[in-house]
C-alpha positions as CSV (number, residue, x, y, z in Angstrom):
1,M,54.7,86.5,4.1
2,E,56.4,85.3,7.2
3,G,55.1,82.2,9.0
4,G,51.9,82.4,7.0
5,R,51.2,86.0,8.1
6,R,51.2,89.0,5.9
7,T,53.8,91.5,7.0
8,S,53.5,95.3,6.7
9,R,57.2,95.8,5.7
10,P,57.9,95.1,2.0
11,S,61.0,92.9,1.8
12,G,63.9,94.7,-0.1
13,A,62.0,97.9,-0.5
14,R,64.1,100.7,-2.0
15,F,63.1,104.2,-1.2
16,T,63.7,106.1,-4.4
17,S,61.7,109.4,-4.3
18,N,60.4,112.0,-1.9
19,I,56.9,113.4,-1.7
20,R,56.2,116.6,0.3
21,G,52.7,117.7,1.0
22,Y,49.8,117.7,3.5
23,V,48.0,114.7,4.9
24,V,44.4,115.0,3.7
25,G,43.2,111.5,4.5
26,M,44.0,108.4,6.5
27,D,42.8,104.9,6.6
28,D,44.5,102.2,8.7
29,D,48.2,102.3,7.6
30,T,47.6,104.3,4.5
31,L,47.8,108.1,4.0
32,T,46.5,110.4,1.3
33,V,48.9,113.2,0.7
34,L,48.2,116.3,-1.4
35,D,51.4,117.8,-2.9
36,A,52.1,121.4,-4.1
37,S,50.7,120.7,-7.6
38,N,47.4,119.5,-6.0
39,A,48.1,115.9,-7.0
40,T,47.1,113.2,-4.5
41,H,49.3,110.3,-3.5
42,V,48.1,107.2,-1.7
43,I,50.9,106.1,0.5
44,R,51.2,103.0,2.6
45,L,53.4,103.4,5.7
46,S,56.3,101.0,5.8
47,G,56.7,99.1,9.0
48,I,53.1,99.8,10.3
49,D,50.5,97.1,10.5
50,A,47.3,98.8,11.9
51,P,44.0,97.0,12.3
52,E,41.3,97.8,9.7
53,K,38.5,100.1,10.8
54,S,36.1,97.2,11.1
55,Q,38.4,95.2,13.3
56,A,38.7,95.4,17.0
57,F,40.4,98.7,18.1
58,G,40.6,99.8,14.4
59,Q,39.2,103.3,15.1
60,R,41.1,103.6,18.4
61,S,44.4,102.8,16.7
62,K,44.0,105.5,14.2
63,Q,43.6,108.3,16.7
64,P,47.2,108.9,17.9
65,L,48.6,109.0,14.4
66,S,45.8,111.2,13.1
67,E,46.4,113.7,16.0
68,L,50.1,113.8,15.0
69,I,49.9,114.3,11.2
70,F,46.4,114.9,9.8
71,G,46.4,118.3,8.1
72,K,50.1,118.8,8.6
73,G,53.0,119.0,6.2
74,V,55.0,115.8,5.7
75,S,58.0,114.6,3.8
76,L,58.0,111.0,2.8
77,E,60.7,108.7,1.3
78,C,58.8,106.6,-1.2
79,G,59.5,103.4,-2.9
80,K,58.2,101.7,-6.0
81,K,54.4,101.6,-6.6
82,R,52.6,98.6,-5.4
83,A,49.5,97.2,-6.9
84,T,47.6,97.1,-3.6
85,A,48.1,100.5,-2.1
86,G,50.2,103.0,-4.1
87,S,53.7,103.7,-2.9
88,C,55.3,102.5,0.4
89,A,57.0,105.2,2.5
90,R,58.9,105.7,5.7
C-alpha cells in the first residue's frame, strides 16, 4: 500500500516461470489462460489497475485489452502465487 491506496504492482515481485497459452477469460486486471495441457491459470497483470466491472467505466476499460488478447496466444512471465488472484505476470 502506498499512501493508503492499494497498488497493482506487487513490491519486489520476482518473475520465475513462463506460461504459454490462450486467453479464455478476462475480468478487470485478471486473465484466465488455458495452456497446452488444458490447465487453466488465473493470472493478475502486474502494473495494471483497472476498475471493477461494477465501478464507473469498468466495462469500457475492459474493451481495448479484450480486443487485443482475448482468444489469442500469450506468453506470460509469472511470479509466485498470491492468495488473492493466482500468479502475477507481466
